[in-house]
TORVEX-45084 format. One line per 3 residues: number of its first residue (from 1); their letters; for each residue y, z, x of N, C-alpha, C. Coordinates in steps of 0.001 Angstrom, whole numbers. Layout:
BEGIN
NUM> a> Y/Z/X/Y/Z/X/Y/Z/X  ... .
***
This chain:
BEGIN
1> mll> 90477/92802/101248/90209/93709/102365/89799/95085/101869  90590/95603/100917/90300/96935/100383/88947/96950/99673  88654/95865/98940/87372/95774/98218/86185/95821/99184 .
4> vat> 86224/94981/100207/85093/94883/101138/84930/96172/101940  86042/96723/102450/85965/97960/103234/85480/99120/102373  85905/99122/101093/85506/100194/100190/84020/100105/99842 .
7> lts> 83520/98890/99671/82093/98713/99373/81219/99258/100498  81599/98952/101736/80784/99445/102857/80978/100941/103068  82181/101449/102765/82400/102894/102863/81552/103643/101837 .
10> flf> 81207/102971/100756/80288/103546/99767/78843/103481/100259  78496/102390/100928/77097/102067/101176/76396/103038/102121  76953/103255/103332/76171/104054/104279/76180/105556/103981 .
13> pfm> 77237/106133/103353/77063/107531/102922/76092/107676/101760  76022/106645/100908/75021/106652/99836/73625/106731/100440  73390/105950/101478/72096/105973/102158/71822/107361/102743 .
16> ass> 72814/107944/103411/72617/109241/104060/72289/110333/103049  73054/110399/101952/72860/111494/101001/71613/111302/100153  71241/110052/99859/70023/109821/99069/68775/110109/99899 .
19> vsi> 68827/109806/101211/67685/110128/102081/67522/111646/102207  68642/112385/102241/68566/113844/102344/67783/114442/101180  68020/113940/99971/67327/114480/98804/65850/114075/98803 .
22> alp> 65529/112984/99504/64144/112496/99537/63320/113103/100657  63944/113906/101542/63238/114405/102727/61953/115188/102416  61949/116093/101425/60672/116761/101126/59559/115786/100745 .
25> sig> 59896/114736/99973/58894/113731/99593/58435/112924/100805  59370/112570/101686/59015/111857/102915/58106/112726/103775  58453/114015/103872/57652/114936/104671/56223/115047/104172 .
28> rdl> 56053/115129/102846/54703/115214/102280/53934/113917/102476  54618/112786/102269/53950/111485/102350/53520/111146/103772  54375/111464/104754/54094/111108/106148/53657/112308/106988 .
31> sld> 53450/113456/106345/52984/114685/107021/53889/115075/108186  55169/115289/107879/56154/115609/108916/56550/117081/108840  56730/117729/110021/57202/119111/110041/58712/119149/109835 .
34> avt> 59270/120373/109726/60692/120535/109396/61603/119912/110453  61249/120059/111733/62091/119527/112813/62075/117992/112799  60895/117394/112604/60803/115933/112538/61538/115397/111321 .
37> lgw> 61469/116135/110205/62246/115745/109025/63734/115694/109357  64181/116660/110153/65574/116646/110584/65913/115396/111367  64953/114900/112167/65189/113685/112954/65271/112436/112077 .
40> vat> 64595/112441/110929/64738/111313/110000/66199/111192/109570  66846/112331/109355/68261/112332/108971/69190/112128/110166  68760/112591/111361/69649/112624/112525/69611/111345/113364 .
43> ayl> 68493/110625/113360/68308/109502/114288/69417/108467/114176  69759/108088/112948/70772/107031/112822/72169/107572/113077  72371/108878/112867/73656/109479/113203/73903/109433/114703 .
46> lss> 72846/109718/115488/72986/109737/116939/73250/108342/117492  72461/107344/117050/72652/105989/117591/74006/105420/117196  74469/105744/115994/75789/105237/115588/76901/105946/116349 .
49> avl> 76732/107250/116587/77776/108022/117269/78071/107476/118663  77017/107125/119417/77227/106715/120808/77752/105283/120921  77664/104498/119847/78077/103089/119912/79394/102801/119193 .
52> lvp> 79932/103783/118492/81145/103538/117708/82334/103105/118565  82598/103830/119638/83757/103507/120478/83596/102141/121165  82421/101836/121804/82259/100491/122368/82445/99383/121338 .
55> fgr> 81893/99535/120137/82058/98502/119118/83493/98433/118599  84187/99577/118573/85597/99555/118194/86419/98735/119174  86123/98894/120459/86827/98122/121495/86464/96639/121408 .
58> iad> 85160/96339/121228/84735/94943/121084/85425/94300/119890  85569/95058/118796/86237/94525/117601/87708/94232/117877  88388/95103/118633/89796/94869/118971/89960/93589/119798 .
61> iyg> 88951/93288/120646/89046/92130/121547/88596/90836/120847  87441/90878/120202/86806/89651/119695/86927/89434/118187  87425/90416/117468/87618/90213/116035/86948/91298/115207 .
64> rkr> 87747/91995/114396/87232/93120/113614/86329/92656/112479  86674/91527/111851/85842/91043/110744/84466/90629/111245  84408/89982/112405/83138/89503/112957/82171/90664/113199 .
67> ifv> 82664/91733/113802/81825/92904/114066/81443/93593/112760  82384/93644/111853/82162/94282/110551/81025/93605/109783  81073/92283/109687/80035/91539/108956/78696/91640/109676 .
70> ggt> 78720/91538/111019/77484/91664/111786/76817/93015/111565  77620/94075/111494/77081/95405/111241/76431/95510/109870  77037/94860/108883/76475/94872/107530/75113/94184/107502 .
73> vif> 74987/93079/108246/73711/92350/108314/72623/93236/108936  72941/93903/110051/71958/94776/110712/71578/95941/109816  72565/96548/109173/72293/97668/108268/71357/97240/107137 .
76> tat> 71600/96065/106576/70790/95576/105456/69353/95319/105885  69171/94642/107013/67825/94308/107487/67019/95566/107812  67646/96537/108483/66919/97740/108877/66661/98670/107687 .
79> sfl> 67493/98584/106658/67209/99341/105428/65908/98856/104809  65745/97536/104755/64512/96960/104199/63296/97371/105042  63430/97297/106374/62318/97656/107253/61971/99143/107154 .
82> sgl> 62987/99995/106954/62726/101426/106800/61867/101693/105569  62086/100900/104526/61295/101051/103311/59833/100676/103504  59523/99932/104572/58144/99520/104844/57454/100438/105852 .
85> ass> 58165/101434/106396/57625/102289/107466/56372/103032/106998  55362/103074/107889/54088/103716/107546/53842/105000/108328  54791/105396/109190/54655/106639/109946/56045/107205/110223 .
88> gmm> 56066/108486/110602/57341/109119/110913/58049/108454/112078  57307/108109/113128/57906/107483/114298/58489/106114/113962  57763/105348/113125/58263/104036/112725/59555/104170/111916 .
91> lis> 59591/105134/110996/60781/105349/110178/61964/105767/111044  61732/106692/111963/62817/107150/112837/63322/106006/113714  62418/105143/114188/62827/103991/115018/63728/103043/114240 .
94> frv> 63361/102742/112996/64194/101863/112173/65532/102526/111844  65524/103850/111717/66781/104563/111453/67715/104483/112662  67143/104472/113874/67962/104283/115074/68647/102918/115028 .
97> lqg> 67885/101872/114684/68456/100525/114577/69497/100461/113463  69222/101174/112387/70179/101225/111279/71508/101811/111741  71427/102791/112645/72636/103401/113178/73511/102431/113950 .
100> igv> 72891/101429/114585/73670/100407/115295/74548/99645/114306  73961/99288/113161/74737/98613/112121/75854/99490/111597  75563/100782/111400/76573/101722/110924/77723/101835/111929 .
103> aml> 77400/101831/113229/78446/101901/114257/79401/100718/114150  78859/99536/113883/79693/98340/113761/80552/98394/112494  80018/98989/111436/80763/99113/110182/81854/100172/110278 .
106> agt> 81423/101390/110633/82332/102528/110615/83423/102404/111660  83143/101694/112740/84129/101542/113803/85210/100522/113503  85033/99727/112440/85993/98656/112166/86602/98709/110767 .
109> gia> 85935/99378/109807/86419/99367/108426/87829/99924/108280  88069/101118/108826/89399/101729/108718/90424/100934/109517  89996/100360/110661/90916/99538/111465/91366/98308/110683 .
112> llt> 90448/97688/109919/90812/96539/109088/91848/96929/108039  91637/98055/107387/92593/98517/106373/93949/98838/106992  93932/99515/108141/95187/99879/108801/95942/98638/109264 .
115> saf> 95193/97589/109621/95821/96325/110041/96499/95631/108866  95927/95754/107684/96357/94946/106543/97457/95601/105706  97583/96943/105758/98524/97630/104878/99663/98263/105675 .
118> pad> 100880/98291/105103/102028/98903/105791/101882/100419/105863  102662/101035/106759/102518/102472/107024/102768/103325/105790  103708/102901/104902/104036/103747/103751/102974/103705/102653 .
121> erg> 101984/102803/102782/100873/102756/101826/99555/103214/102453  99601/103564/103716/98371/103827/104463/97607/105023/103908  98324/106107/103597/97654/107288/103075/96945/107008/101759 .
124> kvl> 97605/106242/100873/97010/105912/99578/95748/105076/99756  95828/104054/100615/94680/103163/100839/93522/103910/101510  93844/104713/102516/92794/105486/103181/92196/106518/102229 .
127> gin> 93022/107039/101305/92498/107953/100296/91493/107278/99387  91780/106022/98981/90837/105251/98162/89546/105011/98942  89708/104663/100227/88545/104399/101071/87686/105646/101244 .
130> vaa> 88333/106782/101480/87592/108041/101614/86913/108395/100294  87601/108120/99172/86999/108388/97856/85711/107587/97676  85716/106331/98152/84501/105508/98055/83364/106130/98849 .
133> tyi> 83707/106708/100017/82706/107401/100815/82077/108527/100007  82918/109285/99310/82405/110443/98583/81748/110064/97261  82121/108912/96707/81376/108409/95548/79954/108058/95985 .
136> gls> 79843/107441/97185/78516/107167/97740/77730/108440/97963  78413/109464/98517/77764/110751/98716/77393/111414/97396  78209/111162/96345/77956/111757/95027/76776/111102/94330 .
139> lgp> 76750/109772/94352/75666/109060/93671/74353/109169/94430  74429/109375/95759/73222/109449/96575/72213/110480/96100  72627/111758/95952/71652/112759/95504/71101/112485/94107 .
142> vlg> 71972/112027/93180/71528/111800/91799/70599/110601/91725  71103/109452/92171/70304/108231/92101/69105/108314/93043  69313/108885/94241/68210/109050/95185/67127/109959/94625 .
145> gvl> 67550/111032/93943/66584/111937/93337/65778/111275/92238  66463/110497/91387/65770/109787/90290/64815/108740/90856  65280/107974/91836/64427/106946/92440/63204/107576/93113 .
148> tqh> 63429/108651/93860/62319/109316/94551/61297/109849/93555  61803/110437/92471/60918/111049/91487/60076/110014/90742  60665/108847/90436/59987/107872/89577/59430/106658/90325 .
151> lgw> 60077/106262/91447/59640/105064/92159/59224/105341/93602  59415/106560/94073/59068/106890/95455/60258/106730/96389  60186/107417/97548/61319/107432/98476/61635/106068/99066 .
154> rsi> 60648/105185/99141/60895/103856/99738/61899/103043/98922  61961/103293/97631/62870/102531/96762/64330/102738/97154  64651/103887/97764/66025/104133/98218/66443/103099/99257 .
157> ffl> 65552/102845/100215/65865/101881/101280/65944/100453/100732  65077/100117/99792/65107/98774/99218/66394/98549/98406  66838/99584/97670/68093/99468/96924/69279/99299/97871 .
160> sal> 69281/100052/98965/70365/99931/99948/70404/98535/100559  69222/97933/100771/69170/96563/101297/69780/95582/100303  69506/95759/99013/70090/94887/97988/71615/95034/97944 .
163> lgl> 72095/96283/98018/73541/96510/98037/74175/95889/99280  73482/95970/100405/73979/95357/101637/74125/93854/101507  73146/93219/100863/73233/91768/100620/74462/91429/99781 .
166> avi> 74746/92262/98776/75919/92030/97929/77209/92127/98742  77275/93124/99638/78466/93294/100480/78660/92095/101405  77553/91608/101991/77637/90430/102865/78186/89241/102095 .
169> gva> 77694/89043/100870/78161/87930/100047/79643/88015/99757  80119/89190/99365/81544/89372/99058/82395/89175/100308  81936/89700/101450/82700/89586/102700/82858/88132/103128 .
172> lwk> 81760/87361/103074/81824/85959/103480/82632/85123/102500  82623/85533/101222/83326/84773/100183/84820/85083/100161  85173/86380/100294/86552/86797/100055/87363/87113/101309 .
175> lkg> 86695/87518/102378/87428/87990/103546/87744/86823/104476  88955/86324/104383/89379/85168/105181/90209/85616/106376  90163/84820/107434/90966/85127/108609/90261/86104/109533 .
178> ewt> 90969/86495/110594/90402/87422/111586/91523/88319/112095  91160/89522/112541/92127/90504/113020/91696/91016/114389  92614/90964/115335/92371/91516/116670/93603/92299/117092 .
181> gak> 93416/93239/117985/94555/94002/118499/94688/93894/120002  93638/93376/120657/93650/93290/122121/92993/91985/122567  93295/90902/121866/92668/89619/122154/92961/89171/123584 .
184> geg> 91914/88713/124269/92064/88228/125632/91866/89282/126703  91835/90544/126320/91595/91602/127296/90104/91677/127626  89758/92305/128749/88376/92407/129169/87672/93594/128513 .
187> fdf> 86341/93511/128489/85546/94616/127953/84946/95403/129114  85117/96702/129088/84669/97582/130172/83188/97921/129971  82308/97050/130500/80871/97263/130320/80359/98484/131101 .
190> pgs> 80729/98652/132398/80246/99843/133127/80680/101142/132459  81935/101193/132032/82419/102396/131353/81654/102670/130072  81319/101619/129330/80569/101780/128084/79187/102360/128351 .
193> viy> 78523/101877/129416/77184/102380/129747/77249/103865/130118  78238/104240/130955/78396/105644/131340/78642/106506/130101  79494/106017/129215/79834/106747/127987/78602/106952/127106 .
196> ilg> 77849/105868/126884/76668/105935/126008/75632/106909/126574  75328/106780/127870/74327/107653/128485/74774/109121/128462  76054/109351/128752/76565/110724/128752/76518/111359/127376 .
199> lva> 76931/110601/126355/76957/111150/124996/75543/111363/124447  74636/110414/124746/73240/110581/124317/72641/111844/124934  72853/112021/126244/72308/113199/126936/72869/114487/126339 .
202> lvy> 74170/114510/126078/74819/115716/125555/74291/116072/124166  74315/115091/123250/73954/115364/121856/72445/115570/121707  71650/114715/122372/70196/114860/122278/69744/116166/122927 .
205> gft> 70398/116513/124025/70072/117776/124678/70306/118965/123757  71366/118906/122985/71645/119999/122051/70531/120165/121023  69976/119047/120555/68912/119121/119544/67599/119650/120131 .
208> llp> 67459/119648/121488/66233/120132/122118/66279/121621/122460  67460/122234/122319/67560/123670/122619/66581/124462/121754  66005/125579/122265/66363/126293/123499/65559/125872/124729 .
211> aml> 64844/124742/124679/64051/124295/125834/64961/123995/127023  64447/124214/128243/65248/123977/129449/65636/122514/129594  64774/121584/129103/65128/120167/129146/66430/119922/128404 .
214> gvw> 66611/120602/127275/67857/120471/126522/69052/120935/127322  68901/122044/128040/69996/122577/128868/70385/121577/129959  69363/121025/130656/69644/120067/131722/70286/118788/131187 .
217> liv> 69841/118338/130014/70455/117147/129422/71915/117399/129057  72215/118585/128544/73604/118921/128215/74468/118921/129469  73958/119523/130530/74691/119530/131808/74922/118104/132302 .
220> ggv> 73850/117277/132242/73986/115878/132651/74972/115126/131781  74971/115420/130483/75905/114768/129572/77343/115113/129872  77613/116388/130167/78971/116817/130511/79437/116131/131792 .
223> igl> 78547/116058/132796/78887/115380/134061/79163/113897/133801  78308/113265/132979/78474/111851/132669/79783/111564/131956  80153/112396/130969/81399/112178/130233/82620/112470/131102 .
226> saf> 82488/113406/132041/83577/113644/132998/83776/112428/133899  82647/111849/134357/82726/110632/135174/83326/109483/134374  82955/109406/133103/83503/108366/132226/85025/108501/132113 .
229> trw> 85521/109730/131946/86964/109955/131823/87697/109499/133081  87158/109853/134253/87794/109432/135513/87772/107915/135659  86655/107289/135279/86536/105838/135360/87562/105148/134457 .
232> emr> 87691/105641/133240/88604/105026/132267/90065/105136/132697  90397/106173/133425/91775/106348/133882/92133/105361/134983  91098/104780/135640/91343/103843/136749/91188/102377/136359 .
235> trs> 90359/102093/135354/90058/100703/135032/91203/100033/134276  91309/98710/134423/92434/97971/133851/92317/97846/132331  91107/97591/131813/90897/97423/130364/89867/98449/129891 .
238> pvl> 90269/99701/129687/89308/100752/129336/88721/100559/127939  87460/100989/127775/86844/100940/126452/87461/102010/125554  87910/103103/126160/88611/104159/125437/89856/104522/126232 .
241> dis> 91009/104231/125653/92280/104487/126340/92545/105991/126357  92335/106609/127510/92495/108061/127634/93941/108488/127363  94885/107550/127545/96289/107897/127300/96541/108233/125829 .
244> lfr> 95677/107737/124934/95784/108114/123517/95715/109634/123374  94851/110257/124159/94690/111712/124099/95771/112418/124917  96112/111848/126092/97083/112504/126969/98491/112473/126379 .
247> nsk> 98826/111381/125680/100198/111182/125206/100438/111681/123793  99397/112051/123076/99582/112439/121678/98743/113667/121345  99417/114804/121217/98722/116025/120816/98173/115884/119400 .
250> aft> 98916/115170/118549/98470/114989/117162/97154/114222/117121  97033/113155/117936/95800/112365/117971/94633/113203/118471  94869/113955/119551/93801/114750/120158/93304/115836/119220 .
253> lsn> 94233/116627/118671/93829/117765/117843/93324/117330/116467  93806/116184/115958/93283/115682/114689/91831/115254/114840  91515/114623/115972/90119/114260/116242/89257/115499/116454 .
256> laa> 89792/116500/117159/89052/117748/117366/88792/118437/116028  89795/118435/115142/89621/119051/113824/88521/118350/113033  88473/117011/113135/87419/116256/112445/86049/116620/112994 .
259> lin> 85935/116714/114328/84663/117087/114959/84190/118451/114458  85097/119422/114433/84732/120772/114000/84351/120786/112527  85135/120086/111700/84886/120109/110263/83524/119537/109907 .
262> ysa> 83182/118392/110498/81880/117782/110206/80742/118584/110820  80983/119208/111978/79960/120068/112585/79635/121247/111674  80631/121710/110935/80466/122893/110096/79952/122576/108697 .
265> tya> 80026/121324/108264/79747/121038/106848/78616/120057/106586  78306/119167/107526/77392/118075/107179/76006/118574/106780  75477/119575/107475/74110/120035/107210/73998/120859/105930 .
268> vsf> 75133/121129/105266/75079/121901/104018/74190/121208/102991  74391/119908/102795/73583/119167/101816/72114/119135/102227  71850/118974/103526/70478/118964/104039/69782/120294/103742 .
271> lms> 70446/121398/104082/69856/122715/103856/69701/123020/102372  70712/122656/101572/70650/122957/100144/69596/122103/99441  69374/120881/99926/68311/120041/99363/66948/120700/99566 .
274> lyl> 66695/121203/100768/65432/121891/101059/65335/123196/100265  66438/123945/100215/66468/125219/99490/66139/125016/98005  66789/124044/97374/66599/123830/95936/65178/123357/95611 .
277> qyl> 64620/122506/96479/63302/121944/96166/62155/122856/96590  62344/123630/97659/61279/124529/98105/61411/125915/97455  62529/126597/97677/62664/127969/97203/62923/128055/95698 .
280> kgf> 63669/127096/95140/63979/127121/93713/62997/126294/92871  62181/125455/93533/61176/124681/92812/61716/123520/91999  62914/123021/92323/63489/121885/91596/62779/120594/91997 .
283> npg> 62705/119630/91067/62247/118294/91436/63412/117532/92059  63152/116376/92722/64244/115665/93412/65409/115298/92502  65111/114885/91254/66182/114497/90335/67091/115655/89992 .
286> sag> 66509/116814/89681/67302/117994/89320/68099/118510/90521  67470/118516/91698/68181/118950/92905/69374/118038/93182  69192/116742/92970/70283/115793/93173/71456/116049/92249 .
289> lvl> 71171/116411/90989/72243/116701/90027/73041/117935/90450  72389/118911/91057/73104/120095/91547/73973/119732/92745  73397/118997/93687/74108/118678/94931/75294/117745/94723 .
292> vam> 75329/117036/93585/76423/116096/93340/77763/116813/93202  77731/118124/92941/78972/118873/92720/79930/118768/93897  79400/118856/95129/80266/118860/96316/80911/117493/96565 .
295> pam> 80152/116406/96709/80810/115119/96959/81612/114597/95763  81266/115022/94531/82058/114598/93367/83487/115112/93485  83638/116351/93927/84987/116897/94135/85708/116135/95239 .
298> qai> 84977/115762/96278/85570/114985/97362/86054/113637/96843  85263/112993/96002/85626/111673/95471/86843/111767/94562  86911/112823/93757/88009/112964/92794/89335/113265/93484 .
301> fsp> 89312/114160/94463/90571/114666/95022/91005/114010/96329  90140/113215/96979/90541/112563/98228/91723/111605/98063  91749/110747/97006/92927/109871/96840/94215/110667/96656 .
304> lag> 94148/111767/95890/95333/112606/95691/95793/113217/97007  94847/113724/97795/95197/114310/99087/95783/113251/100023  95241/112021/99964/95771/110930/100775/97204/110594/100421 .
307> rls> 97489/110523/99117/98861/110235/98675/99811/111361/99067  99347/112601/98931/100190/113739/99334/100541/113680/100812  99596/113185/101629/99830/113145/103073/100830/112066/103470 .
310> dri> 101189/111155/102532/102276/110210/102790/103635/110881/102630  103666/112046/101946/104925/112736/101641/105041/114087/102369  103904/114766/102525/103881/116089/103146/103142/115994/104469 .
313> epr> 103532/116800/105448/102853/116786/106745/101332/116926/106568  100541/115960/107088/99089/116002/106904/98435/117294/107387  98995/117908/108457/98351/119101/109021/98341/120259/108027 .
316> lia> 99354/120345/107167/99420/121454/106216/98332/121327/105148  98179/120116/104618/97164/119889/103588/95773/120031/104191  95558/119417/105363/94237/119447/106006/93840/120880/106371 .
319> sag> 94792/121671/106858/94485/123045/107260/94129/123908/106056  94819/123702/104929/94483/124423/103703/93060/124072/103254  92705/122790/103381/91351/122361/103022/90303/123005/103904 .
322> mal> 90593/123101/105201/89657/123730/106140/89471/125211/105791  90540/125885/105371/90453/127301/105011/89563/127497/103782  89715/126655/102766/88875/126754/101569/87402/126506/101910 .
325> ttv> 87164/125529/102779/85785/125240/103197/85165/126431/103907  85958/127119/104739/85472/128304/105445/85022/129378/104456  85804/129592/103415/85447/130585/102391/84105/130223/101745 .
328> gli> 83931/128935/101404/82682/128489/100788/81474/128697/101687  81642/128430/102981/80534/128614/103930/80180/130098/104081  81189/130965/104075/80933/132414/104152/80129/132874/102939 .
331> ifi> 80475/132361/101764/79759/132736/100541/78287/132344/100627  77979/131177/101191/76592/130704/101270/75734/131528/102244  76365/132336/103090/75597/133205/103981/74708/134152/103165 .
334> fln> 75158/134500/101959/74465/135496/101137/73522/134859/100115  73204/133575/100314/72293/132865/99415/70876/133432/99522  70181/133590/98375/68780/134001/98381/68052/133388/97185 .
337> eet> 66786/133733/97005/65993/133114/95941/66489/133486/94553  67209/134613/94424/67682/135060/93115/69079/134550/92784  69749/133880/93708/71104/133393/93466/71119/132463/92256 .
340> slg> 72085/132683/91341/72127/131894/90105/72582/130468/90374  72133/129565/89517/72479/128150/89658/73977/127926/89492  74588/128632/88546/76026/128492/88323/76834/128887/89545 .
343> fii> 76398/129948/90228/77070/130402/91445/76976/129339/92540  75791/128742/92673/75580/127707/93690/76482/126507/93430  76513/126036/92174/77334/124868/91826/78810/125171/92038 .
346> gnl> 79246/126380/91642/80649/126754/91821/81060/126742/93282  80184/127224/94150/80521/127240/95577/80492/125848/96189  79574/124987/95731/79571/123593/96183/80872/122892/95784 .
349> ili> 81381/123209/94585/82663/122654/94132/83801/123112/95047  83780/124398/95421/84820/124932/96315/84804/124223/97667  83620/124071/98260/83512/123398/99557/83952/121946/99441 .
352> gfg> 83535/121272/98358/83915/119873/98157/85411/119696/98024  86072/120598/97297/87523/120531/97133/88225/120745/98474  87740/121719/99238/88317/121966/100559/88180/120774/101473 .
355> fal> 87004/120136/101439/86775/118965/102292/87675/117806/101876  87896/117640/100560/88772/116564/100073/90186/116748/100591  90674/117991/100582/92023/118259/101086/92125/117990/102579 .
358> fss> 91029/118138/103303/91055/117946/104757/90956/116475/105163  90032/115728/104590/89592/114461/105178/90653/113359/105170  91203/113021/104000/92180/111915/103947/93429/112203/104770 .
361> pnt> 94070/113383/104624/95237/113674/105470/94923/113642/106960  93743/114112/107339/93382/114101/108759/93213/112673/109274  92584/111810/108453/92450/110393/108818/93822/109740/108953 .
364> nav> 94722/110042/108026/96085/109513/108072/96786/109961/109347  96584/111223/109730/97215/111749/110945/96718/111025/112192  95411/110770/112267/94838/110077/113427/95400/108665/113540 .
367> mss> 95344/107904/112453/95762/106503/112510/97275/106364/112678  98053/107293/112121/99506/107226/112245/99981/107583/113656  99148/108278/114426/99534/108666/115787/99015/107695/116846 .
370> apk> 98394/106581/116410/97861/105578/117350/98709/104307/117305  98882/103605/118454/99609/102327/118453/98796/101222/117775  99476/100181/117309/98806/99099/116583/97722/98419/117421 .
373> tay> 97936/98329/118726/96963/97639/119584/95650/98402/119707  95646/99659/119285/94452/100493/119472/93869/100983/118152  94173/100290/117038/93656/100739/115744/92127/100768/115727 .
376> gva> 91508/99750/116345/90046/99696/116351/89448/100872/117107  90010/101151/118298/89510/102266/119102/89827/103603/118427  91029/103717/117822/91397/104960/117130/90465/105211/115951 .
379> sat> 90199/104161/115181/89277/104260/114054/87881/104644/114532  87441/103999/115611/86107/104277/116149/86024/105674/116745  87115/106136/117373/87127/107484/117936/86979/108528/116834 .
382> lat> 87730/108342/115738/87615/109259/114607/86210/109220/114010  85668/108012/113867/84306/107882/113331/83284/108524/114268  83540/108432/115594/82653/109082/116561/82687/110595/116386 .
385> mrq> 83886/111144/116213/83999/112590/115968/83198/112978/114729  83296/112146/113706/82567/112421/112462/81058/112378/112690  80590/111315/113357/79150/111163/113556/78586/112207/114510 .
388> vgm> 79317/112477/115607/78862/113508/116540/78848/114865/115840  79868/115122/115019/79898/116362/114254/78691/116479/113335  78326/115380/112680/77150/115378/111814/75886/115691/112605 .
391> vls> 75746/115056/113785/74565/115291/114623/74513/116750/115072  75659/117287/115500/75695/118684/115937/75368/119627/114782  75852/119307/113594/75557/120113/112419/74056/120131/112133 .
394> mgv> 73445/118942/112166/71990/118861/111989/71274/119545/113152  71853/119449/114350/71256/120090/115516/71198/121603/115362  72268/122189/114804/72280/123633/114550/71158/124001/113581 .
397> aml> 71036/123232/112494/69998/123514/111500/68594/123395/112111  68371/122321/112894/67047/122131/113501/66758/123193/114570  67797/123617/115302/67625/124681/116288/67196/125977/115603 .
400> mft> 67810/126277/114456/67435/127481/113720/66001/127377/113195  65608/126174/112741/64211/125979/112317/63251/126256/113474  63607/125722/114642/62749/125893/115817/62630/127376/116204 .
403> lym> 63765/128098/116190/63773/129497/116603/63046/130397/115610  63227/130130/114320/62671/131025/113304/61257/130622/112858  60990/129303/112738/59715/128851/112164/58818/128128/113152 .
406> grv> 59406/127447/114154/58622/126560/115008/58416/125219/114297  57578/124380/114872/57358/123046/114306/56232/123115/113271  56581/123546/112057/55612/123660/110963/56195/123007/109710 .
409> qit> 55308/122605/108799/55760/122139/107495/56228/123352/106685  57231/123142/105834/57784/124241/105041/56856/124511/103857  56045/125550/103977/55106/125963/102940/55446/127398/102532 .
412> pey> 54904/127907/101386/55306/129227/100875/55274/130359/101887  54302/130364/102802/54240/131470/103760/55409/131463/104749  56129/130353/104846/57271/130258/105757/58621/130313/105025 .
415> ysl> 58613/130545/103711/59865/130524/102949/60850/131591/103422  60381/132796/103738/61290/133857/104179/61929/133504/105523  61150/132889/106417/61698/132464/107705/62675/131299/107531 .
418> fqe> 62369/130394/106595/63301/129309/106288/64628/129886/105805  64544/130910/104947/65756/131532/104411/66583/132179/105516  65924/132810/106488/66634/133419/107615/67312/132352/108479 .
421> smk> 66602/131244/108712/67191/130161/109520/68407/129564/108816  68332/129453/107486/69464/128917/106718/70660/129874/106777  70401/131172/106657/71481/132165/106715/72207/132107/108061 .
424> tsf> 71445/132072/109155/72062/132014/110485/72860/130728/110662  72359/129625/110124/73085/128350/110193/74445/128471/109509  74494/129076/108332/75758/129210/107602/76722/130150/108330 .
427> iif> 76205/131165/109017/77077/132035/109820/77755/131224/110921  76974/130393/111620/77523/129554/112699/78541/128560/112135  78216/127945/110998/79122/126958/110386/80438/127614/109972 .
430> ail> 80368/128819/109406/81587/129504/108965/82494/129833/110154  81896/130288/111261/82678/130594/112468/83344/129328/113004  82601/128239/113059/83151/126957/113518/84342/126525/112669 .
433> cfg> 84158/126571/111352/85190/126090/110443/86446/126962/110528  86265/128266/110705/87410/129165/110857/88214/128784/112102  87518/128496/113202/88215/128045/114410/88925/126728/114210 .
436> gif> 88343/125856/113369/88948/124556/113104/90287/124639/112392  90526/125715/111645/91820/125884/110968/92951/125874/112000  92740/126547/113115/93791/126677/114130/93973/125368/114900 .
439> asl> 92878/124625/115122/93021/123312/115761/93821/122386/114854  93603/122476/113559/94310/121631/112606/95803/121982/112542  96102/123296/112538/97506/123722/112469/98273/123383/113753 .
442> arg> 97560/123386/114898/98235/123232/116198/98629/121800/116511  98189/120826/115686/98405/119410/116038/99873/119008/116023  100705/119737/115260/102117/119373/115182/102371/118272/114177 .
445> kvr> 103597/117766/114165/103992/116742/113196/103583/115363/113669  103227/114484/112710/102844/113113/113064/103925/112120/112665  104974/112595/112034/106080/111687/111689/107420/112388/111804 .
***
């Protein structure tokens, strides 16, 4: 179980971080502007975010392994198709489909681990799983940069498809039996549709700001999610048990802390990839070696933070991590073309260490505050917070591009405007992360 879940936890962050380093090459090859480049990174985050909770519920009812393996198959097939894309629209479309596979994976992997391991080992196991995520994030920029430089950006998608095939083989060979937490219960299809439409409108609307269409979509999304909440409180078999939030402050605030943390940090790698390759003139391989500093720290220290959270209140460790991340984001506000490479790497290490202290303890807090019958939904809810946070983070970056540069390719005459958009993004991220410290501290004890 740990082997299979860890392999997939490595796979999709590897894809995300390797594509980020390849974005300038994709942009040149397919003639994409900065905002469209952002959509190459954001499309699969959005589709996965809106489907995580429904798939988590389906997994609880019909079997977590079945959904998990099915998601791996979809992810593998769409990775191969993405490598064949001949236009920006085609690539973004395949990335949307890829997100469906990611939703099935991310919504069930942690639930499978939580089902299989006792509570006193949960922090250690989740720490290993989180470490695999960050190893994927660490290898992505390095290997993605080398592949892009020597074999082209398409090779990243083909390699991910091969890795996906390996995961499918191991899962079918080694993963025996099935796990359910709500077998025989009904699936709330109307509630799922309301939820998906509301979340799509809210998140997509944010990426369209400052246009009025974006404002109206956000308003519609808020109304839709409010209707979804009322519906779920009345239905017999809800897709998302609202009582999880009403009855547990720890569950609610731990999920909120995850949303804030990912909203404040995910676009850092995206912005730094563009900064290093455009303003600093690095090739993809060299830029990848610099960017590896942040996820490498996450991979090294996440297991330790997970083990600590089995002994020390998770909120204390997670809040300290959020504070360190805030400091790192404040430092990046002052980034410019003359900033030394050593300074950049040192600050990436600081942010990575802070994130490592936050992530595993926060995951432990979420899963420890949920009942056994709702592990799939709890896992999917946390993954939704993560994915929505990633989309919002990218949305902030793309909004700044739109406000400062408009829909143009990043060329030398726009470098100063790109730098201003990046500075404003880091100011917003630092403010968000500072607020997240208090959400993390306020959650209370989970044991």
